[in-house]
C-alpha positions as CSV (number, residue, x, y, z in Angstrom):
1,M,0.8,18.6,5.9
2,G,2.3,15.5,4.4
3,N,5.9,14.7,3.4
4,P,7.8,13.7,0.2
5,E,8.9,10.1,-0.4
6,R,11.5,8.8,1.8
7,D,13.6,5.6,1.6
8,G,16.7,4.5,3.4
9,A,18.7,6.4,5.8
10,R,20.0,10.0,6.2
11,V,22.6,11.0,8.8
12,V,21.5,14.1,11.1
13,S,24.4,15.2,13.5
14,A,25.9,12.1,15.3
15,A,22.8,10.0,14.9
16,T,21.4,8.3,11.9
17,I,17.6,8.3,11.4
18,H,16.1,5.3,9.5
19,E,12.9,6.4,8.0
20,F,10.3,3.5,7.3
21,Y,7.5,5.5,5.7
22,S,6.2,6.9,2.4
23,A,4.3,9.9,1.4
24,T,1.1,8.1,2.0
25,S,1.8,8.3,5.9
26,W,1.1,12.0,6.5
27,I,4.2,12.9,8.5
28,E,4.1,16.3,10.1
29,G,6.8,18.7,9.9
30,A,6.9,19.1,13.7
31,A,7.4,15.3,14.1
32,T,10.4,15.3,11.7
33,R,11.9,18.4,13.7
34,Q,11.5,16.5,16.8
35,L,13.6,13.5,15.3
36,R,16.2,15.9,14.4
37,Q,16.1,17.2,18.0
38,I,16.5,13.8,19.4
39,A,19.4,13.1,17.0
40,N,21.2,15.9,18.6
41,L,20.9,14.6,22.1
42,P,24.1,13.5,23.9
43,G,25.0,9.8,23.2
44,V,22.2,9.0,20.6
45,R,23.4,6.8,18.1
46,Q,20.5,5.6,16.0
47,I,16.7,6.2,15.3
48,A,14.2,4.2,13.6
49,A,11.1,6.2,12.6
50,F,7.7,4.5,11.6
51,P,4.7,5.5,9.5
52,D,2.5,6.4,12.6
53,L,5.2,9.0,13.5
54,H,3.5,12.3,15.0
55,P,4.6,14.9,17.5
56,G,4.4,14.4,21.1
57,V,5.3,16.4,24.3
58,F,9.1,15.4,24.9
59,G,9.6,14.0,21.2
60,P,7.8,12.2,18.5
61,I,5.7,9.2,19.0
62,G,6.2,6.2,16.6
63,C,9.9,5.8,16.9
64,A,12.6,3.8,18.6
65,V,15.9,5.4,20.0
66,L,19.3,3.8,20.5
67,S,21.6,5.7,22.9
68,E,24.4,5.6,25.2
69,R,22.5,7.5,27.8
70,L,19.0,6.9,29.3
71,Y,16.3,9.3,28.4
72,P,13.2,8.9,30.6
73,Q,11.5,11.6,28.5
74,L,11.6,9.4,25.5
75,I,9.4,6.9,27.3
76,G,7.0,9.4,28.7
77,N,4.6,9.2,31.7
78,D,2.6,6.0,30.7
79,I,5.5,3.5,31.1
80,G,4.7,0.1,29.9
81,C,1.6,1.3,27.8
82,G,0.9,-1.3,25.4
83,M,-1.7,-3.5,23.6
84,S,-2.8,-7.1,24.4
85,L,-4.7,-9.3,21.9
86,F,-6.8,-12.2,23.2
87,A,-8.8,-14.8,21.4
88,L,-12.4,-15.8,22.6
89,D,-14.1,-19.0,22.4
90,L,-17.4,-17.2,21.8
91,P,-18.7,-18.1,18.2
92,R,-19.6,-14.9,16.2
93,S,-22.9,-16.4,15.3
94,K,-24.1,-16.1,18.9
95,L,-23.1,-12.5,19.5
96,R,-25.7,-9.9,19.9
97,L,-23.9,-6.5,19.6
98,D,-26.4,-4.5,21.7
99,K,-26.4,-6.9,24.5
100,A,-22.7,-7.3,24.5
101,A,-22.1,-3.7,24.6
102,Q,-24.2,-3.3,27.6
103,K,-22.5,-6.2,29.3
104,L,-19.1,-4.4,28.6
105,R,-20.2,-1.4,30.6
106,V,-19.0,-3.4,33.5
107,L,-15.5,-2.0,32.7
108,E,-17.0,1.5,33.8
109,S,-16.8,0.5,37.5
110,A,-13.7,-0.1,39.6
111,W,-12.5,-3.7,39.7
112,P,-13.7,-5.6,42.9
113,G,-11.2,-8.2,42.6
114,N,-8.3,-9.2,44.9
115,A,-5.6,-6.5,43.8
116,A,-3.0,-7.1,46.3
117,G,-3.0,-10.8,45.6
118,Y,-2.7,-10.2,41.6
119,L,0.1,-7.7,42.4
120,A,2.0,-10.0,44.8
121,E,1.6,-12.8,41.9
122,A,3.2,-10.2,39.5
123,G,6.0,-9.4,42.0
124,L,4.7,-6.1,42.6
125,P,4.1,-4.4,46.2
126,A,0.5,-4.6,47.5
127,D,0.4,-0.7,47.7
128,A,1.3,-0.3,44.0
129,F,-1.8,1.6,43.0
130,P,-4.3,-1.0,43.8
131,E,-7.2,1.1,43.4
132,A,-6.5,1.6,39.7
133,I,-5.4,-2.0,38.7
134,G,-8.0,-3.5,36.2
135,S,-9.1,0.1,34.8
136,I,-8.7,1.1,31.3
137,G,-7.8,4.9,31.8
138,G,-8.7,8.0,29.6
139,G,-7.5,9.3,26.3
140,N,-6.8,6.8,23.5
141,H,-7.0,3.7,25.8
142,F,-9.6,1.2,25.1
143,C,-11.0,-2.3,25.2
144,E,-12.3,-3.5,21.9
145,L,-14.3,-6.7,20.6
146,Q,-13.1,-7.3,17.2
147,V,-13.5,-10.1,14.7
148,I,-11.1,-11.5,12.2
149,E,-12.3,-10.2,8.7
150,D,-9.6,-11.8,6.5
151,I,-6.4,-13.9,6.9
152,S,-3.5,-13.5,4.6
153,D,-0.7,-15.6,6.2
154,D,-0.5,-19.2,7.4
155,A,1.0,-17.9,10.9
156,A,-2.8,-17.3,11.7
157,L,-3.4,-21.0,11.6
158,E,-0.4,-21.7,13.7
159,H,-2.1,-19.7,16.3
160,D,-5.5,-21.4,15.8
161,L,-6.9,-18.3,14.2
162,T,-9.7,-18.4,11.6
163,R,-12.1,-15.9,9.9
164,Q,-14.8,-14.9,12.3
165,T,-12.7,-15.5,15.4
166,L,-13.7,-13.0,18.2
167,L,-10.9,-11.2,19.8
168,L,-10.5,-8.8,22.7
169,F,-8.1,-5.8,22.3
170,V,-6.8,-4.0,25.1
171,H,-4.9,-0.8,25.1
172,S,-3.8,0.5,28.5
173,G,-0.8,1.6,30.6
174,S,0.5,1.9,34.0
175,R,-2.0,4.5,35.0
176,G,-0.7,6.6,38.1
177,F,2.0,4.2,38.7
178,G,3.9,5.2,35.5
179,T,3.1,8.9,36.2
180,H,4.6,8.6,39.7
181,V,7.8,7.1,38.4
182,F,8.0,9.8,35.5
183,Q,7.6,12.7,38.0
184,S,10.3,11.4,40.3
185,V,12.9,12.0,37.4
186,V,11.3,14.7,35.4
187,E,13.6,17.5,36.7
188,R,16.9,15.4,36.1
189,F,16.6,13.9,32.6
190,A,17.7,16.9,30.3
191,D,21.0,15.4,29.2
192,G,19.9,11.8,30.1
193,L,21.1,9.4,32.8
194,E,24.5,7.7,32.6
195,Q,24.8,4.1,32.4
196,G,25.6,2.4,35.5
197,S,24.6,5.6,37.7
198,A,22.4,5.2,40.8
199,A,19.7,7.3,39.1
200,A,19.7,5.2,35.9
201,D,19.4,1.9,37.8
202,C,16.6,3.3,40.2
203,Y,14.6,4.6,37.1
204,L,15.0,1.4,35.5
205,N,14.1,-0.8,38.5
206,N,10.9,1.5,38.8
207,H,10.3,1.4,35.0
208,D,10.3,-2.4,35.1
209,N,7.8,-2.5,37.9
210,A,5.6,0.0,36.0
211,V,5.9,-2.3,32.8
212,A,4.7,-5.4,34.8
213,W,1.9,-3.4,36.3
214,A,0.7,-2.3,32.9
215,A,0.8,-5.9,31.5
216,L,-1.1,-7.2,34.6
217,N,-3.6,-4.4,34.1
218,R,-4.4,-5.5,30.5
219,R,-4.8,-9.0,31.6
220,I,-7.3,-8.1,34.2
221,I,-9.3,-5.7,31.9
222,A,-9.4,-8.7,29.3
223,H,-10.7,-11.1,31.9
224,R,-13.3,-8.7,33.2
225,A,-14.7,-8.2,29.7
226,A,-14.6,-12.0,28.8
227,E,-16.5,-12.8,32.0
228,A,-19.0,-10.3,31.2
229,L,-19.4,-11.9,27.7
230,R,-19.5,-15.4,29.4
231,A,-16.3,-16.5,27.3
232,D,-13.0,-18.0,27.8
233,L,-10.0,-16.3,26.3
234,R,-6.4,-17.1,25.6
235,L,-3.7,-14.4,25.4
236,L,-2.0,-14.3,21.6
237,V,0.4,-11.5,22.3
238,D,1.1,-8.8,24.9
239,S,2.9,-6.0,23.0
240,P,4.3,-2.9,25.0
241,H,5.3,0.0,23.2
242,N,6.4,2.7,25.8
243,V,9.5,0.9,27.0
244,A,13.2,1.2,27.6
245,E,15.6,-1.8,27.8
246,R,19.4,-2.3,28.0
247,Q,21.2,-3.6,25.0
248,G,24.8,-4.2,26.1
249,D,26.2,-0.7,27.0
250,L,23.4,1.0,25.2
251,F,19.8,1.8,26.0
252,L,16.8,1.2,23.6
253,H,13.8,3.5,23.9
254,R,10.5,3.0,22.4
255,K,8.1,5.5,22.3
256,G,4.7,4.5,20.5
257,A,6.9,1.7,18.8
258,A,5.9,-2.0,19.6
259,V,8.4,-4.4,20.7
260,A,8.8,-6.6,17.4
261,T,10.6,-9.7,19.0
262,T,7.3,-11.6,19.3
263,P,5.9,-13.8,16.6
264,L,3.0,-11.6,16.3
265,V,2.4,-7.7,16.7
266,P,-0.9,-5.9,16.8
267,L,-1.2,-2.9,14.7
268,A,-4.2,-0.8,16.0
269,G,-6.5,1.1,13.7
270,S,-9.2,3.7,14.6
271,R,-12.5,2.7,16.0
272,D,-13.8,3.0,12.6
273,S,-11.1,1.3,10.6
274,L,-9.5,-2.1,10.5
275,S,-6.6,-3.1,12.8
276,F,-4.0,-5.7,11.6
277,L,-2.1,-8.7,13.1
278,L,1.6,-8.5,11.8
279,K,4.4,-11.0,11.6
280,P,7.8,-9.3,12.1
281,T,10.4,-10.2,9.6
282,E,13.4,-9.4,11.6
283,R,15.3,-8.6,8.4
284,K,16.1,-5.0,9.1
285,P,18.3,-4.5,12.1
286,E,18.1,-0.7,11.5
287,A,14.5,-1.0,12.8
288,L,15.8,-1.6,16.2
289,A,13.5,-4.7,16.6
290,S,10.4,-2.4,16.5
291,L,7.2,-1.7,14.6
292,S,4.4,0.8,14.5
293,H,2.0,0.1,17.2
294,G,-1.0,1.9,15.4
295,S,-2.2,4.3,12.8
296,G,-0.7,7.5,14.7
297,R,-2.6,10.8,15.0
298,K,-3.4,13.1,12.0
299,Y,-4.8,16.0,14.0
300,D,-4.2,16.6,17.7
301,S,-7.0,16.7,20.3
302,K,-7.4,20.3,20.2
303,S,-7.8,20.8,16.5
304,M,-10.5,18.1,16.5
305,Q,-13.1,20.5,18.0
306,G,-15.3,21.8,15.5
307,R,-14.2,19.2,13.0
308,V,-16.8,16.5,13.8
309,G,-19.9,16.3,15.9
310,N,-21.6,19.4,14.4
311,T,-24.5,17.7,12.9
312,R,-26.9,15.0,13.9
313,S,-25.3,12.6,11.4
314,D,-21.8,13.3,12.8
315,R,-23.0,12.8,16.4
316,E,-24.5,9.3,15.3
317,R,-21.2,8.3,13.6
318,L,-19.4,9.0,16.9
319,I,-21.1,6.0,18.5
320,R,-21.9,3.9,15.4
321,T,-19.2,2.8,12.9
322,S,-19.6,2.2,9.1
323,F,-18.9,-1.5,9.9
324,G,-22.3,-1.3,12.1
325,G,-20.3,-1.4,15.3
326,R,-20.9,0.1,18.5
327,V,-19.0,2.7,20.5
328,I,-19.4,3.0,24.3
329,C,-18.3,6.1,25.8
330,D,-20.2,8.8,27.8
331,D,-17.8,11.5,27.3
332,R,-18.7,13.5,24.3
333,Q,-15.6,15.6,24.3
334,L,-13.5,12.5,24.1
335,L,-15.5,11.0,21.5
336,I,-14.7,14.1,19.5
337,E,-11.0,14.3,20.4
338,E,-10.5,10.5,19.4
339,A,-12.9,10.5,16.5
340,P,-11.7,8.2,13.6
341,D,-10.8,11.4,11.4
342,A,-8.1,12.1,13.9
343,Y,-6.0,9.3,13.0
344,K,-4.0,8.3,9.8
345,N,-5.3,5.5,7.5
346,S,-4.2,2.2,9.3
347,A,-4.0,0.3,5.9
348,H,-1.4,2.8,4.6
349,V,0.6,2.2,7.9
350,C,0.4,-1.5,7.3
351,D,1.5,-1.2,3.7
352,D,4.4,1.0,4.6
353,L,5.6,-1.5,7.1
354,V,5.2,-4.4,4.5
355,S,6.7,-2.5,1.7
356,H,9.8,-1.6,3.8
357,G,10.3,-5.4,4.5
358,L,9.6,-4.9,8.4
359,A,6.8,-7.2,8.7
360,E,4.1,-9.3,6.7
361,C,0.1,-8.9,7.3
362,V,-1.3,-12.1,9.0
363,A,-4.7,-10.8,9.5
364,S,-7.2,-7.8,9.3
365,L,-9.4,-7.3,12.4
366,Q,-12.9,-5.4,12.2
367,P,-13.9,-3.4,15.2
368,L,-17.3,-4.6,16.5
369,I,-17.5,-3.0,20.1
370,T,-15.2,-0.3,21.4
371,F,-15.2,0.6,25.1
372,K,-13.7,3.9,26.3
373,K,-13.7,5.2,29.7
374,A,-15.6,8.5,30.1
375,T,-13.4,9.7,33.2
376,E,-10.2,8.6,35.1
377,P,-10.4,7.8,38.8
378,E,-7.5,10.0,39.6
379,A,-8.0,13.8,39.5
380,T,-4.5,14.6,38.1
381,E,-3.0,16.8,35.6
382,S,-1.8,13.8,33.9
383,R,-5.0,13.4,31.6
384,K,-4.1,16.2,29.4
385,S,-0.5,15.2,28.9
386,Q,-1.8,11.6,28.3
387,R,-4.0,12.6,25.6
388,K,-1.2,14.5,23.9
389,D,1.7,12.1,24.5
390,H,0.0,8.8,23.1
391,G,-0.2,7.6,19.7
392,R,-3.1,5.8,18.2
393,K,-6.7,4.6,19.0
394,W,-7.4,7.1,18.9
395,R,-10.9,6.8,19.9
């Protein structure tokens, strides 16, 4: 696999595809074919493709699409999925990894808090999947304790970030809520939903609720983790990457593409590679106010079977990282499917975004403890599609 050097834009049918990646980004042919298919959908005007691009179920992950019509399949079932980054007031010198790892196992159980109250505070109905709120979910979702390894931009100081600052990085989405919304339109979206139609308005209303649910879910997960670590936290950025929004008479769809209208955007690496904190430049309107959300898959889940975990050292590497970090996950199959080898090099993705003028690197973040949920509460068919239809960590 791989791809030749690409620069600038090329026209495919009615839509222009802007490719913000180089040969180092390992773009699969299947992903570029999916880009061309999307470019031929009725009403699609423009596409921005990023270096984490890889194939998905209904279209590629790692792109933003501007269209006259609304296409729910370009968002997928995990509406509002995103990444939130929080700073902790816990000194790095006082952190004991093994003890902290055990404390984070609190995330394995259901949240015992006041779900109805928190849902109401977010403007959501009390019966909006309260049993799932505060839970991470399966697939590539995670809660990770990180430390700032290096700082390369003064923007870090503006947010009171220094080397050795501890962070909580949460990747999760709308769980059963988003799946329910998606399934309600799954039979009707082949040619998209027309602007102003009852179907489009209904979907967008439900979509916005799912986005709000997902943001609340990430906040509760972070508070649970911080409480277990006996630390206070503050939100640095909440960055959704499976969202649709109106832009005048058009719709902007992001699938595995982070909203880049915030001062900072997190770029997630694998559980055994650095993540990065980026500052969007906003100099390239053709990037559709978006950035990569992570490193992106190199191998799909199925093809990871037999690649890792065959030897004792391999199995050890699944729960210990080259940084000396810990991985908490009692699902061996998930550990293999989301092994670091399954993902692209996050540093190469970061470099591509910087070289194309889309972002500047503010800081590099080293993983210390990665928590992944072994199983999901809901016994639904969404787990397989969720694993296939997400991009990134990929753990």
